[in-house]
Backbone atoms as SQL, in Angstrom:
CREATE TABLE atoms (id INTEGER PRIMARY KEY, chain TEXT, resi INTEGER, resn TEXT, atom TEXT, x REAL, y REAL, z REAL);
INSERT INTO atoms VALUES
  (1, 'A', 1, 'MET', 'N', 5.025, 7.478, 2.961),
  (2, 'A', 1, 'MET', 'CA', 3.855, 8.297, 3.182),
  (3, 'A', 1, 'MET', 'C', 3.187, 8.620, 1.856),
  (4, 'A', 2, 'THR', 'N', 1.892, 8.784, 1.906),
  (5, 'A', 2, 'THR', 'CA', 1.137, 9.113, 0.703),
  (6, 'A', 2, 'THR', 'C', 0.582, 10.526, 0.813),
  (7, 'A', 3, 'THR', 'N', 0.381, 11.156, -0.315),
  (8, 'A', 3, 'THR', 'CA', -0.225, 12.482, -0.340),
  (9, 'A', 3, 'THR', 'C', -1.620, 12.382, -0.942),
  (10, 'A', 4, 'GLN', 'N', -2.225, 11.215, -0.784),
  (11, 'A', 4, 'GLN', 'CA', -3.550, 10.933, -1.322),
  (12, 'A', 4, 'GLN', 'C', -4.580, 11.904, -0.753),
  (13, 'A', 5, 'SER', 'N', -5.400, 12.481, -1.627),
  (14, 'A', 5, 'SER', 'CA', -6.498, 13.335, -1.197),
  (15, 'A', 5, 'SER', 'C', -7.612, 12.447, -0.655),
  (16, 'A', 6, 'VAL', 'N', -8.119, 12.770, 0.524),
  (17, 'A', 6, 'VAL', 'CA', -9.125, 11.950, 1.189),
  (18, 'A', 6, 'VAL', 'C', -10.402, 12.759, 1.394),
  (19, 'A', 7, 'ASP', 'N', -11.549, 12.150, 1.061),
  (20, 'A', 7, 'ASP', 'CA', -12.843, 12.799, 1.273),
  (21, 'A', 7, 'ASP', 'C', -13.460, 12.392, 2.612),
  (22, 'A', 8, 'VAL', 'N', -13.280, 11.128, 2.981),
  (23, 'A', 8, 'VAL', 'CA', -13.836, 10.604, 4.227),
  (24, 'A', 8, 'VAL', 'C', -12.760, 9.760, 4.908),
  (25, 'A', 9, 'SER', 'N', -12.576, 9.969, 6.214),
  (26, 'A', 9, 'SER', 'CA', -11.610, 9.187, 6.970),
  (27, 'A', 9, 'SER', 'C', -12.351, 8.364, 8.020),
  (28, 'A', 10, 'LEU', 'N', -12.004, 7.083, 8.114),
  (29, 'A', 10, 'LEU', 'CA', -12.625, 6.172, 9.065),
  (30, 'A', 10, 'LEU', 'C', -11.534, 5.560, 9.920),
  (31, 'A', 11, 'ASP', 'N', -11.583, 5.800, 11.219),
  (32, 'A', 11, 'ASP', 'CA', -10.603, 5.215, 12.137),
  (33, 'A', 11, 'ASP', 'C', -11.250, 4.015, 12.818),
  (34, 'A', 12, 'ALA', 'N', -10.859, 2.823, 12.374),
  (35, 'A', 12, 'ALA', 'CA', -11.380, 1.583, 12.945),
  (36, 'A', 12, 'ALA', 'C', -10.347, 0.939, 13.862),
  (37, 'A', 13, 'SER', 'N', -9.436, 1.728, 14.374),
  (38, 'A', 13, 'SER', 'CA', -8.406, 1.229, 15.286),
  (39, 'A', 13, 'SER', 'C', -9.055, 0.605, 16.515),
  (40, 'A', 14, 'GLY', 'N', -8.537, -0.554, 16.914),
  (41, 'A', 14, 'GLY', 'CA', -9.045, -1.217, 18.101),
  (42, 'A', 14, 'GLY', 'C', -10.223, -2.134, 17.847),
  (43, 'A', 15, 'LEU', 'N', -10.842, -2.020, 16.684),
  (44, 'A', 15, 'LEU', 'CA', -11.966, -2.893, 16.348),
  (45, 'A', 15, 'LEU', 'C', -11.447, -4.202, 15.771),
  (46, 'A', 16, 'THR', 'N', -12.128, -5.295, 16.090),
  (47, 'A', 16, 'THR', 'CA', -11.716, -6.596, 15.579),
  (48, 'A', 16, 'THR', 'C', -12.641, -7.044, 14.458),
  (49, 'A', 17, 'CYS', 'N', -12.160, -8.013, 13.719),
  (50, 'A', 17, 'CYS', 'CA', -12.876, -8.576, 12.583),
  (51, 'A', 17, 'CYS', 'C', -14.265, -9.024, 13.020),
  (52, 'A', 18, 'PRO', 'N', -15.283, -8.700, 12.287),
  (53, 'A', 18, 'PRO', 'CA', -15.350, -8.103, 10.960),
  (54, 'A', 18, 'PRO', 'C', -15.669, -6.608, 10.962),
  (55, 'A', 19, 'MET', 'N', -15.588, -5.941, 12.122),
  (56, 'A', 19, 'MET', 'CA', -16.044, -4.558, 12.228),
  (57, 'A', 19, 'MET', 'C', -15.319, -3.561, 11.320),
  (58, 'A', 20, 'PRO', 'N', -13.990, -3.612, 11.150),
  (59, 'A', 20, 'PRO', 'CA', -13.373, -2.643, 10.234),
  (60, 'A', 20, 'PRO', 'C', -13.937, -2.746, 8.809),
  (61, 'A', 21, 'LEU', 'N', -14.138, -3.967, 8.339),
  (62, 'A', 21, 'LEU', 'CA', -14.703, -4.151, 6.998),
  (63, 'A', 21, 'LEU', 'C', -16.144, -3.668, 6.938),
  (64, 'A', 22, 'LEU', 'N', -16.952, -4.006, 7.924),
  (65, 'A', 22, 'LEU', 'CA', -18.359, -3.581, 7.922),
  (66, 'A', 22, 'LEU', 'C', -18.482, -2.063, 7.967),
  (67, 'A', 23, 'LYS', 'N', -17.666, -1.419, 8.791),
  (68, 'A', 23, 'LYS', 'CA', -17.706, 0.042, 8.867),
  (69, 'A', 23, 'LYS', 'C', -17.227, 0.681, 7.560),
  (70, 'A', 24, 'ALA', 'N', -16.240, 0.067, 6.913),
  (71, 'A', 24, 'ALA', 'CA', -15.775, 0.572, 5.618),
  (72, 'A', 24, 'ALA', 'C', -16.886, 0.451, 4.575),
  (73, 'A', 25, 'LYS', 'N', -17.585, -0.685, 4.568),
  (74, 'A', 25, 'LYS', 'CA', -18.685, -0.884, 3.615),
  (75, 'A', 25, 'LYS', 'C', -19.790, 0.155, 3.837),
  (76, 'A', 26, 'LEU', 'N', -20.139, 0.403, 5.102),
  (77, 'A', 26, 'LEU', 'CA', -21.156, 1.403, 5.406),
  (78, 'A', 26, 'LEU', 'C', -20.720, 2.791, 4.955),
  (79, 'A', 27, 'ALA', 'N', -19.461, 3.122, 5.189),
  (80, 'A', 27, 'ALA', 'CA', -18.951, 4.434, 4.773),
  (81, 'A', 27, 'ALA', 'C', -19.020, 4.568, 3.252),
  (82, 'A', 28, 'LEU', 'N', -18.590, 3.527, 2.536),
  (83, 'A', 28, 'LEU', 'CA', -18.620, 3.572, 1.065),
  (84, 'A', 28, 'LEU', 'C', -20.042, 3.700, 0.541),
  (85, 'A', 29, 'ASN', 'N', -20.998, 3.063, 1.212),
  (86, 'A', 29, 'ASN', 'CA', -22.399, 3.162, 0.786),
  (87, 'A', 29, 'ASN', 'C', -22.921, 4.589, 0.862),
  (88, 'A', 30, 'GLY', 'N', -22.359, 5.394, 1.753),
  (89, 'A', 30, 'GLY', 'CA', -22.802, 6.771, 1.910),
  (90, 'A', 30, 'GLY', 'C', -21.998, 7.778, 1.103),
  (91, 'A', 31, 'MET', 'N', -21.077, 7.285, 0.284),
  (92, 'A', 31, 'MET', 'CA', -20.200, 8.175, -0.477),
  (93, 'A', 31, 'MET', 'C', -20.601, 8.245, -1.945),
  (94, 'A', 32, 'GLN', 'N', -20.122, 9.273, -2.619),
  (95, 'A', 32, 'GLN', 'CA', -20.396, 9.456, -4.041),
  (96, 'A', 32, 'GLN', 'C', -19.283, 8.829, -4.873),
  (97, 'A', 33, 'ASP', 'N', -19.629, 8.455, -6.083),
  (98, 'A', 33, 'ASP', 'CA', -18.674, 7.891, -7.036),
  (99, 'A', 33, 'ASP', 'C', -17.473, 8.817, -7.182),
  (100, 'A', 34, 'GLY', 'N', -16.276, 8.262, -7.028),
  (101, 'A', 34, 'GLY', 'CA', -15.050, 9.035, -7.193),
  (102, 'A', 34, 'GLY', 'C', -14.452, 9.551, -5.903),
  (103, 'A', 35, 'GLN', 'N', -15.229, 9.579, -4.831),
  (104, 'A', 35, 'GLN', 'CA', -14.678, 10.040, -3.557),
  (105, 'A', 35, 'GLN', 'C', -13.717, 8.990, -2.999),
  (106, 'A', 36, 'VAL', 'N', -12.802, 9.429, -2.144),
  (107, 'A', 36, 'VAL', 'CA', -11.794, 8.537, -1.577),
  (108, 'A', 36, 'VAL', 'C', -12.030, 8.365, -0.081),
  (109, 'A', 37, 'LEU', 'N', -12.039, 7.095, 0.336),
  (110, 'A', 37, 'LEU', 'CA', -12.177, 6.722, 1.740),
  (111, 'A', 37, 'LEU', 'C', -10.832, 6.269, 2.270),
  (112, 'A', 38, 'GLU', 'N', -10.434, 6.799, 3.411),
  (113, 'A', 38, 'GLU', 'CA', -9.252, 6.337, 4.128),
  (114, 'A', 38, 'GLU', 'C', -9.743, 5.506, 5.300),
  (115, 'A', 39, 'VAL', 'N', -9.249, 4.275, 5.417),
  (116, 'A', 39, 'VAL', 'CA', -9.609, 3.403, 6.533),
  (117, 'A', 39, 'VAL', 'C', -8.335, 3.082, 7.304),
  (118, 'A', 40, 'ILE', 'N', -8.347, 3.351, 8.601),
  (119, 'A', 40, 'ILE', 'CA', -7.236, 3.016, 9.475),
  (120, 'A', 40, 'ILE', 'C', -7.700, 1.869, 10.363),
  (121, 'A', 41, 'ALA', 'N', -6.940, 0.765, 10.349),
  (122, 'A', 41, 'ALA', 'CA', -7.321, -0.409, 11.132),
  (123, 'A', 41, 'ALA', 'C', -6.095, -0.998, 11.821),
  (124, 'A', 42, 'THR', 'N', -6.330, -1.646, 12.956),
  (125, 'A', 42, 'THR', 'CA', -5.252, -2.312, 13.669),
  (126, 'A', 42, 'THR', 'C', -5.439, -3.829, 13.680),
  (127, 'A', 43, 'ASP', 'N', -6.580, -4.308, 13.230),
  (128, 'A', 43, 'ASP', 'CA', -6.839, -5.746, 13.182),
  (129, 'A', 43, 'ASP', 'C', -6.129, -6.357, 11.977),
  (130, 'A', 44, 'ALA', 'N', -5.287, -7.365, 12.218),
  (131, 'A', 44, 'ALA', 'CA', -4.514, -7.981, 11.137),
  (132, 'A', 44, 'ALA', 'C', -5.411, -8.585, 10.051),
  (133, 'A', 45, 'GLY', 'N', -6.609, -9.013, 10.401),
  (134, 'A', 45, 'GLY', 'CA', -7.530, -9.564, 9.420),
  (135, 'A', 45, 'GLY', 'C', -7.942, -8.548, 8.364),
  (136, 'A', 46, 'SER', 'N', -7.861, -7.271, 8.700),
  (137, 'A', 46, 'SER', 'CA', -8.218, -6.214, 7.747),
  (138, 'A', 46, 'SER', 'C', -7.288, -6.220, 6.542),
  (139, 'A', 47, 'ALA', 'N', -6.035, -6.590, 6.762),
  (140, 'A', 47, 'ALA', 'CA', -5.057, -6.614, 5.669),
  (141, 'A', 47, 'ALA', 'C', -5.465, -7.605, 4.585),
  (142, 'A', 48, 'ARG', 'N', -6.251, -8.588, 4.947),
  (143, 'A', 48, 'ARG', 'CA', -6.754, -9.590, 4.008),
  (144, 'A', 48, 'ARG', 'C', -8.179, -9.248, 3.564),
  (145, 'A', 49, 'ASP', 'N', -9.038, -8.905, 4.538),
  (146, 'A', 49, 'ASP', 'CA', -10.469, -8.746, 4.274),
  (147, 'A', 49, 'ASP', 'C', -10.815, -7.540, 3.410),
  (148, 'A', 50, 'ILE', 'N', -10.223, -6.397, 3.690),
  (149, 'A', 50, 'ILE', 'CA', -10.592, -5.182, 2.951),
  (150, 'A', 50, 'ILE', 'C', -10.171, -5.279, 1.486),
  (151, 'A', 51, 'PRO', 'N', -8.927, -5.670, 1.156),
  (152, 'A', 51, 'PRO', 'CA', -8.586, -5.826, -0.268),
  (153, 'A', 51, 'PRO', 'C', -9.443, -6.878, -0.975),
  (154, 'A', 52, 'ALA', 'N', -9.784, -7.971, -0.281),
  (155, 'A', 52, 'ALA', 'CA', -10.618, -9.017, -0.890),
  (156, 'A', 52, 'ALA', 'C', -12.010, -8.473, -1.206),
  (157, 'A', 53, 'TYR', 'N', -12.587, -7.696, -0.286),
  (158, 'A', 53, 'TYR', 'CA', -13.897, -7.096, -0.529),
  (159, 'A', 53, 'TYR', 'C', -13.842, -6.125, -1.708),
  (160, 'A', 54, 'VAL', 'N', -12.847, -5.254, -1.713),
  (161, 'A', 54, 'VAL', 'CA', -12.745, -4.242, -2.767),
  (162, 'A', 54, 'VAL', 'C', -12.613, -4.901, -4.142),
  (163, 'A', 55, 'GLU', 'N', -11.881, -6.003, -4.205),
  (164, 'A', 55, 'GLU', 'CA', -11.703, -6.702, -5.475),
  (165, 'A', 55, 'GLU', 'C', -13.029, -7.210, -6.047),
  (166, 'A', 56, 'LEU', 'N', -13.980, -7.516, -5.179),
  (167, 'A', 56, 'LEU', 'CA', -15.280, -8.033, -5.602),
  (168, 'A', 56, 'LEU', 'C', -16.336, -6.937, -5.711),
  (169, 'A', 57, 'SER', 'N', -15.949, -5.705, -5.483),
  (170, 'A', 57, 'SER', 'CA', -16.887, -4.581, -5.461),
  (171, 'A', 57, 'SER', 'C', -16.607, -3.633, -6.631),
  (172, 'A', 58, 'PRO', 'N', -17.446, -2.611, -6.793),
  (173, 'A', 58, 'PRO', 'CA', -17.188, -1.612, -7.842),
  (174, 'A', 58, 'PRO', 'C', -16.139, -0.576, -7.431),
  (175, 'A', 59, 'HIS', 'N', -15.592, -0.726, -6.236),
  (176, 'A', 59, 'HIS', 'CA', -14.626, 0.230, -5.707),
  (177, 'A', 59, 'HIS', 'C', -13.205, -0.133, -6.135),
  (178, 'A', 60, 'THR', 'N', -12.260, 0.806, -5.937),
  (179, 'A', 60, 'THR', 'CA', -10.868, 0.602, -6.331),
  (180, 'A', 60, 'THR', 'C', -9.955, 0.837, -5.136),
  (181, 'A', 61, 'LEU', 'N', -9.090, -0.136, -4.857),
  (182, 'A', 61, 'LEU', 'CA', -8.090, 0.019, -3.812),
  (183, 'A', 61, 'LEU', 'C', -6.915, 0.798, -4.398),
  (184, 'A', 62, 'LEU', 'N', -6.725, 2.023, -3.929),
  (185, 'A', 62, 'LEU', 'CA', -5.678, 2.888, -4.462),
  (186, 'A', 62, 'LEU', 'C', -4.317, 2.564, -3.866),
  (187, 'A', 63, 'SER', 'N', -4.287, 2.335, -2.552),
  (188, 'A', 63, 'SER', 'CA', -3.029, 1.981, -1.908),
  (189, 'A', 63, 'SER', 'C', -3.289, 1.448, -0.510),
  (190, 'A', 64, 'VAL', 'N', -2.289, 0.736, 0.002),
  (191, 'A', 64, 'VAL', 'CA', -2.321, 0.199, 1.359),
  (192, 'A', 64, 'VAL', 'C', -0.986, 0.521, 2.015),
  (193, 'A', 65, 'LEU', 'N', -1.042, 1.079, 3.206),
  (194, 'A', 65, 'LEU', 'CA', 0.162, 1.312, 3.991),
  (195, 'A', 65, 'LEU', 'C', 0.152, 0.317, 5.143),
  (196, 'A', 66, 'ASP', 'N', 1.156, -0.550, 5.192),
  (197, 'A', 66, 'ASP', 'CA', 1.299, -1.529, 6.267),
  (198, 'A', 66, 'ASP', 'C', 2.390, -1.019, 7.190),
  (199, 'A', 67, 'GLN', 'N', 1.992, -0.568, 8.356),
  (200, 'A', 67, 'GLN', 'CA', 2.939, -0.007, 9.316),
  (201, 'A', 67, 'GLN', 'C', 3.068, -0.924, 10.527),
  (202, 'A', 68, 'GLY', 'N', 3.166, -2.221, 10.267),
  (203, 'A', 68, 'GLY', 'CA', 3.293, -3.187, 11.352),
  (204, 'A', 68, 'GLY', 'C', 1.946, -3.542, 11.939),
  (205, 'A', 69, 'GLU', 'N', 1.578, -2.866, 13.004),
  (206, 'A', 69, 'GLU', 'CA', 0.298, -3.143, 13.660),
  (207, 'A', 69, 'GLU', 'C', -0.787, -2.153, 13.256),
  (208, 'A', 70, 'ARG', 'N', -0.518, -1.352, 12.252),
  (209, 'A', 70, 'ARG', 'CA', -1.503, -0.375, 11.773),
  (210, 'A', 70, 'ARG', 'C', -1.543, -0.439, 10.253),
  (211, 'A', 71, 'TYR', 'N', -2.753, -0.535, 9.722),
  (212, 'A', 71, 'TYR', 'CA', -2.960, -0.621, 8.277),
  (213, 'A', 71, 'TYR', 'C', -3.820, 0.561, 7.848),
  (214, 'A', 72, 'THR', 'N', -3.415, 1.203, 6.761),
  (215, 'A', 72, 'THR', 'CA', -4.200, 2.310, 6.224),
  (216, 'A', 72, 'THR', 'C', -4.526, 1.988, 4.772),
  (217, 'A', 73, 'PHE', 'N', -5.809, 2.028, 4.452),
  (218, 'A', 73, 'PHE', 'CA', -6.299, 1.705, 3.113),
  (219, 'A', 73, 'PHE', 'C', -6.897, 2.962, 2.492),
  (220, 'A', 74, 'PHE', 'N', -6.632, 3.165, 1.217),
  (221, 'A', 74, 'PHE', 'CA', -7.232, 4.259, 0.474),
  (222, 'A', 74, 'PHE', 'C', -8.065, 3.633, -0.635),
  (223, 'A', 75, 'ILE', 'N', -9.373, 3.885, -0.594),
  (224, 'A', 75, 'ILE', 'CA', -10.320, 3.253, -1.495),
  (225, 'A', 75, 'ILE', 'C', -11.116, 4.315, -2.239),
  (226, 'A', 76, 'ARG', 'N', -11.109, 4.205, -3.578),
  (227, 'A', 76, 'ARG', 'CA', -11.934, 5.120, -4.382),
  (228, 'A', 76, 'ARG', 'C', -13.299, 4.484, -4.557),
  (229, 'A', 77, 'CYS', 'N', -14.325, 5.208, -4.188),
  (230, 'A', 77, 'CYS', 'CA', -15.693, 4.730, -4.282),
  (231, 'A', 77, 'CYS', 'C', -16.098, 4.606, -5.754),
  (232, 'A', 78, 'GLY', 'N', -16.645, 3.451, -6.101),
  (233, 'A', 78, 'GLY', 'CA', -17.124, 3.220, -7.462),
  (234, 'A', 78, 'GLY', 'C', -18.617, 3.409, -7.544),
  (235, 'A', 79, 'ALA', 'N', -19.141, 3.380, -8.754),
  (236, 'A', 79, 'ALA', 'CA', -20.575, 3.528, -8.969),
  (237, 'A', 79, 'ALA', 'C', -21.304, 2.346, -8.339),
  (238, 'A', 80, 'LYS', 'N', -22.372, 2.640, -7.639),
  (239, 'A', 80, 'LYS', 'CA', -23.120, 1.582, -6.975),
  (240, 'A', 80, 'LYS', 'C', -24.274, 1.106, -7.806);
């Protein structure tokens, strides 16, 4: 378990690719630099897609919790 401070939480459970990633991108676009987004997803593609997107973006992937069929991502919003 993490004790990460979260500013915005996004529950994308039940959504299939590419919706968890698209919703995460929209949430990050509305956030300020330094805020933390928590994304909860159940689509296995998210485990690949979200870290790949963050690596190419100004944002930082702080941690990922893989709980089998549930993935939780903590992303620090970077300067846009």
